[in-house]
N, C-alpha and C positions, 0 to 999 in steps of 0.2 A: 516847489519844484514841479516842472511840467513833465508829463509822461510822454515819451516818444510814441506817436500813434502807430508807427510801424512795429515797434517792439511790443506794444499792447496787442496788436493783431496776431503777431507770432505766438505770444503766450497763450492767447485764447485758442488759436488753431491747434497748438500742441496739446492743450488740455482736452479739447474735443477729440483729438486723435487718440489720446490715451484712453478716454472714456469709451470710444468706439472699439478700441482694442480689447478693453475689459469685457465689453458686451460680446465681442466676437469670441473671446475665450469661453465665456459662459455659454455660448450657443454651439460650442463644439462638443462632440460626443466621441468617446473612444470605441471604435468598432473592431471586432476580431473577425478576420476572414481566414478560412482554412487554407493551410498549406498541405497539398496532397499529391499523391502519385496514383497511377492506375494499379489495380490489384496485381496485374501481371508483372509490372516493374517492381512493386513492393516485395514480391516473393523472390526477387533476385538480390535483395539487399543484405541478406545474412552474410556475415564474414567473420573470420577469426584473425585478429590482428594483435599487434604488440600492445602492452599496457597503455592506457590512456588516462588523462585526468578526468575525474568524475564531474558531471555537471550538477546532478541533483540525486543524492543517494536515496534509494528506496528501501526495499526489503532485503533481509539478509537470510542466508541459508548455509548450513554447514554439512559437509559430507567428507568422510575420510579425513585427510589432512588439509582439506581445502575449505575456504570460506568464499561464498559467492555473494556479490553485492550488486543488486539491481541499480542501474542508472535509469531513472524513470523514463519509460517510453523509448529508450535508446538501446539498451543492451545489458550485459552482465560482465562485471569485473571478476576475474578469478585470482584469488589470493592464496599463495602457498603458506599454510599455517603450521608446517612441520615443527617450527620453533615459535611458539606463541609470543616469545619475547622479541622476535624479530621477523614478523610476517613480510612477505614479498609479493608484489603484484607480478603475475607472470603472463596473463593472457587477457584479452578483451573480446567477448563474443558480441558482435553487432547483431542485435535483434530488435528492429524497429517495432514499436508498439508493445514492448514487453513490460510486465510488472511482476509476474510470479514465475517461480520455477519449483520443480520437485525432482528428486533423483532417486533411482533405484538401480542397483547392480550396474553402475557405470553408464546408465542411460539418463540423460537430462531432458526433462520435459518443460517447455517454455511456451507461454502464450505470446503470440505476435499478432496483436489486434484481433482479427476474426479467426486466426489459424492457431493450431497447436503444432509446434516444431519439436522434433526429437533429435538429440545429439548423442553420438557415441563419445564418451569422455574416458574410455579405458586407457588411452594414451593422452595424458593431459597436454602433451606437446604437439599433438596431432588430432585436435578435436574435429569431428566430422558430422555434418548434418546428414542424417540417414532417412528422415521421413518428415513429411509435412501433411497434416490433415487440414484441408482447406474449408473455410466457412463453417467451422464447428461451434464457434461462439457467435451468438447474435448480438452481444453487447461487448463493447470494449471501452476502456477508460482513456480519456484524453482531456485533461483538465483545461477548462477555459481560463485564460489569464485573469487574475483578480482585477486588473485595471480596466477590463472590457465592460462596457455598459450594454453592448449589443453585439450580435453576431450576424453575419451575412453569408449564407450558403449558396448564393445564386449560381456560382460556377462549379459547385460540388455535386457529384452524382453518387448517391448513397449505394447504388448497386455495383458500380464499376470502380469506384475510387476508395482509397484508404487515406484517412487524415493522419498526417505526421507532424503537424505543428500549427502555429498560428502567426498571422501577420497582424500587427496593430496599426491602425490609421485613424486620423482625426477627420470627422465628417460634420458638416453643419447639422444641428439638431433637427431642423425642419426637413432635412432630406433623409433622416433615418425613419424607415417605415415602422409603424407601430408593431407589426408582427415579428420583428427581429429583436425586440428588447428581451433581455434574458433575466432569469431568476437564479442564476448561478448553477446551472446544470453541470454535471460532472461526467456523464457517460453518454455514449451513443448507442442506440439500439437499432441495429440494422433491420430487425424484423418490423419495427414500428416505423422507422425512418424510411423507408422503402426497403506395522512393521513385523514382518514375520521372522522367526528364528533362522530360517534358511536363506534369507536375503539381506542385503545391505541397503538400508533406506536412510536418506539424510533427514535433517530436522530443520524446520524453518522457525522464524520468530512468530509472535502472537498476531502480527498483522497479515499473516499469510492468507491467501485464498485458495491455495492448492493443498491437498492432503492425500497421501498414498496410504491405503489400508489393504494389506495383503495384495491381491492381484488387481486392484482397482485404483484409479486416480479420480478423486472427487474435486471438482472445481466449482466456484461460485462467482457470479458477477453481481450486479446491483439487485437482481431479483430472481435469478435462475440458478439451478444447479445442473451441471453437465457431468456425466459419468463416462469414464473410459475403461474398457477391459484391457489389462496389460499382460494378458497371458503370453503374448508375443511382445517382448519388451521393445524391439526395434520397430514394431508395426502395430501400435495400439489401435483399438477400434472404438468408435463412439457408440455407447449403449443408448443413452437417452438424455433429453433436456427437459426439465420441468420447473414450474414456478415453485420456489422454495421459501420465499419470504419477501419482505419489503425493505428497501434501502440496506441491503446486505453489505457488510464491510470485511468480515473476517471469517475464517473457518478453522476449527480445532477438532481433533479426534482423540478419543480416550475410551479404552475398554469397550469397543463395539458401538460407540455412539459418536455422532457428529454434533458439535455445538457451534451454532452460527451466530456471530455477533452482528447486529444491525443497529442503525441509529435509533430504532424504536424499542429494542430489547434483545432477547436471546431466544433462539429456536433450538429445540433438541430433536434429533432424528435417530431412530434405531436402525442399525445396520444388519439386523438378523437376516434380512434378504438383501444381499449386497447390491444387487442391481435395481432394487426398488425400495429405497429407504423409507421408513414410516415416520411421519411427523408425530411426535408424542405430545409436545407442549410448546407454549410460548410464554416467556416471562417478559412482561411489559414494564418499561421505565420511561422517564421523560426523554425527549429527543437529545441525543448526544453521540459523538463518535465512540465506538464501543468494541474493543478487542476483548477476548475471553480466553482464559486457560482453566483447566480442570485438574484436580487431584482428589482421588477418592470420591467422597460424597459431597464435595464442595466445588463450586465454580467461583472464580474470581474475575470480575470484569471492571474495567475502568470506563468512566463516562466523562468525556471531555466536552464541556459546555463552551459557548461563545463562538464567534466567527460563523463558519458554515455548519458547525456541529449542533448548535442549539442555543437557547437563551438561558439555560439553567446553570447551576453551579457544577463544579467538577468533583467527582467522587470515585472512590473504590468501593464496589459492592461485593459482599460475600453472599452467595446464593446456595442454599441447601438443596442439592439435587438427588437426595436419597431416593425420593419418588420422582422418577424422570417424567411422569405425567403431571406432576404438580410441584414445580420448583418454587421455593419460598425464600424471600429476602430474610437473611439472618442478621446482617449488620451492614452499616455504611460508615465509611471514613472519608473525611474531607481531604481533597488534594488541590493542587494549583492548576496544572495544565497537563493531565496524564495522557500517555500514548500506550506503548506496549508493556507487557509484563511477562514474568516467567517464574517457575517454581523449581527448586532443587532441595529435596529433603524437607526440612522444616523451615526453609527460608523462602520468602516471597520477594521477588525483585520487581519494583515498579518504576518505570520510566516516567518522570514527572516533568518532561520538557525542560524549560530553562531552569526549573527548580532542582534539576539533577536526578540522580539515581537514588531511590529510597529502598532500604532494606528492612523488611518486616520479619520478625520471628513469629512463626505460626505453630508453636508447640500446641496451642489450642487453635484449631482451624478457623474459628470464628473470632476469638478475642486476640487480635493481632497486636504486636508490640513493635513500634517503630524504634529500631535500635541504632540506625545510622542513616545519614543523608550525605551523599557525595555531591556537593553543591557546585563544584567547579567544572561541571560538564553539562552539555546539552544531551539529554537522553531521549531517544525515540523508540528503540526496541531492543530486546535482549534474547539471547539463546543460551540457556543453562546447559552447557556440555558436561561430559562426565568429569573432566578435570579442570575446566576453566569456564568462566562466564564471558560471553562475547556480547558487546553492546555497540550500537551505532547511534550517532547523533552529530548533526552539523558536518556531514561528510568526513567524519573521523571514526575509525574502528578502534574501540577500546577492548582490552582483555584484562581479566582479573583472576587471581588464584583464590580458591576457596580456603578459608580458615574456619575454625570452630566458631560458628555463629557470626562470621564476618567474611570479608574478602580483602585481598591486597592487590595493589596495582602491578600488572605485568608489562603492558605496553600500550602505546597509542600509535595509530598508523593513519596518516593523512592520505585521503584518496584523491586529493587535488593534484 
């Protein structure tokens, strides 16, 4: 059988075309370019609107009968939790560049990229922005998309613009300049780049970076602590910003001390001088994402290995902090993919990602006993409230009622 020469030429041409396409695909690089607005325009974007579907749930915060859920870098969802069996979304506060909030006596404090914004929430149906402290944060978080292999900031001015998102595009590899390849950075540093008995204070999860202690708001970013005096709740004043540690992720306060969780370990600060915290010690561990909570003389921290967090295994560590100047590892427990955690009485609740919520009995603060795993949920962070446990994971808000040494399901509320 003779081969048709025209057919043969077409087959070869198609094969060569396919090979060239493959080579072309291999020579393309995903580049992230900033989506941004001017600072002046950015500061007009706050708004109070009707409930919205959540895009990506971040941190959770509880105050009075309300639960506040951060929509990462976009704003805050307000949930009426008067009936934990039937929570209701009632408001959405548009706050671009937001990740954390704290609340005291009906004043809500929120980061908005480089700014701190204050809201009066005394009338939850008429939330009002009452103050904005501009350029008080030198670092703000805005995660580079995981798909990106490089970034290009040519059109972005660090001094006059605020980044609000990313645009992904494909570029030929040989056109991508060497100096824009990235190592998966997660923050922007604008300095480098050019509860008391008399008051009502809310409570955040273990992933929080804001903590209110008496008349002061303590905040942390990737390496700095910024302190605000809240003597005038509607008009706080910035006291100071200083280097507080490396690769900071979380902040927890207990009995006059601040405990900072970082990817490298845990830092302990004494608040005897509220405006000038004293660093007492640092507990070092392998690299991993690291929230921390404290009860009595023991700190409990989870270390999540893998991905951007590190190359080691994932564990729960129990740290003896009886001597705040010399924290000591007391015990370590293997976990799968841990995130936040919380304590209520003799119970320790650990969010183990896709492996669910794990309940440990801590009748002995060191020798923990795993008594139950709720495995049909994605668990990211928890807040142990007085009468119920609030947990978030995969854009769903879960609530549980306390039992003796256990919990029972109350409700789940989809934020989508």
